[in-house]
C-alpha positions as a Markdown table, in Angstrom:
| # | Residue | x | y | z |
|---|---|---|---|---|
| 1 | Lys | -21.3 | 8.7 | -0.9 |
| 2 | Lys | -19.4 | 11.7 | -2.2 |
| 3 | Cys | -16.9 | 11.2 | -5.1 |
| 4 | Arg | -13.5 | 13.0 | -5.0 |
| 5 | Ala | -11.1 | 13.8 | -7.7 |
| 6 | Phe | -7.7 | 12.1 | -7.6 |
| 7 | Ser | -4.4 | 12.4 | -9.5 |
| 8 | Val | -2.6 | 9.4 | -11.1 |
| 9 | Val | 1.1 | 9.6 | -10.9 |
| 10 | Gly | 4.0 | 7.6 | -12.4 |
| 11 | Ala | 7.1 | 5.7 | -11.3 |
| 12 | Gly | 9.2 | 7.7 | -8.9 |
| 13 | Ala | 6.5 | 10.2 | -8.0 |
| 14 | Ala | 5.3 | 10.9 | -4.5 |
| 15 | Cys | 2.1 | 9.0 | -3.4 |
| 16 | Gly | 0.1 | 8.2 | -0.4 |
| 17 | Ala | -1.3 | 11.7 | 0.1 |
| 18 | Pro | -5.1 | 12.0 | -0.1 |
| 19 | Gly | -6.2 | 12.0 | -3.8 |
| 20 | Val | -2.8 | 10.7 | -5.2 |
| 21 | Lys | -2.7 | 7.2 | -6.6 |
| 22 | Cys | 0.0 | 5.3 | -8.5 |
| 23 | Glu | -0.7 | 4.4 | -12.1 |
| 24 | Gly | -1.2 | 0.9 | -13.4 |
| 25 | Thr | 0.7 | -1.9 | -11.6 |
| 26 | Leu | 2.9 | 0.5 | -9.6 |
| 27 | Ala | 2.7 | 0.3 | -5.8 |
| 28 | Cys | 3.0 | 3.1 | -3.2 |
| 29 | Val | 5.9 | 2.1 | -1.0 |
| 30 | Arg | 6.1 | 4.2 | 2.2 |
| 31 | Thr | 9.2 | 4.7 | 4.1 |
| 32 | Gly | 7.9 | 5.7 | 7.5 |
| 33 | Thr | 4.7 | 7.5 | 8.4 |
| 34 | Gly | 4.6 | 10.1 | 5.6 |
| 35 | Thr | 4.0 | 9.7 | 1.9 |
| 36 | Gly | 5.7 | 7.1 | -0.3 |
| 37 | Thr | 7.1 | 6.7 | -3.8 |
| 38 | Cys | 5.4 | 4.9 | -6.7 |
| 39 | Thr | 7.5 | 1.8 | -7.3 |
| 40 | Pro | 7.3 | -1.0 | -9.9 |
| 41 | Arg | 6.2 | -4.3 | -8.4 |
| 42 | Val | 8.7 | -7.1 | -8.2 |
| 43 | Ala | 8.4 | -9.9 | -10.8 |
| 44 | Val | 7.9 | -13.6 | -9.8 |
| 45 | Gly | 11.4 | -15.2 | -9.5 |
| 46 | Ser | 13.1 | -11.9 | -8.7 |
| 47 | Ala | 14.7 | -10.9 | -5.4 |
| 48 | Cys | 12.5 | -9.1 | -2.9 |
| 49 | Thr | 12.7 | -7.8 | 0.7 |
| 50 | Glu | 10.1 | -7.5 | 3.4 |
| 51 | Gly | 8.9 | -3.9 | 3.5 |
| 52 | Gly | 10.3 | -3.2 | 0.0 |
| 53 | Ala | 8.3 | -3.0 | -3.2 |
| 54 | Pro | 5.6 | -5.7 | -3.2 |
| 55 | Cys | 5.6 | -8.7 | -5.6 |
| 56 | Thr | 3.3 | -8.8 | -8.6 |
| 57 | His | -0.3 | -9.6 | -8.1 |
| 58 | Leu | -0.9 | -12.9 | -6.2 |
| 59 | Ala | 2.8 | -13.5 | -5.5 |
| 60 | Arg | 4.5 | -12.9 | -2.2 |
| 61 | Cys | 8.1 | -12.5 | -0.9 |
| 62 | Val | 9.3 | -15.8 | 0.5 |
| 63 | Glu | 12.9 | -16.2 | 1.7 |
| 64 | Gly | 14.0 | -13.3 | -0.5 |
| 65 | Thr | 12.3 | -14.3 | -3.7 |
| 66 | Cys | 8.9 | -13.3 | -5.2 |
| 67 | Arg | 6.9 | -16.5 | -5.7 |
| 68 | Tyr | 3.4 | -17.9 | -5.9 |
| 69 | Asp | 2.1 | -20.2 | -3.2 |
| 70 | Asp | 2.5 | -23.9 | -3.9 |
| 71 | Pro | -1.0 | -25.2 | -4.5 |
| 72 | Ser | 0.0 | -28.6 | -3.2 |
| 73 | Ala | 0.7 | -27.0 | 0.2 |
| 74 | Cys | -3.0 | -26.0 | 0.6 |
| 75 | Lys | -5.1 | -28.1 | 3.0 |
């Protein structure tokens, strides 16, 4: 395995190109086939859209709101 150097970029920066990663909890949101933009993740309870910025870790966009899965629904 060969290691490669990479750059860490902040909110609003271009990402998705080889060697370019978003910092911390930011997500690289792509708008098509090219590179994307580093975007903050959406907090639980906040409005979200499919294909937009992803929800915070372990949450998902359900009916326009970021939420955790209901454990009682698991079988």
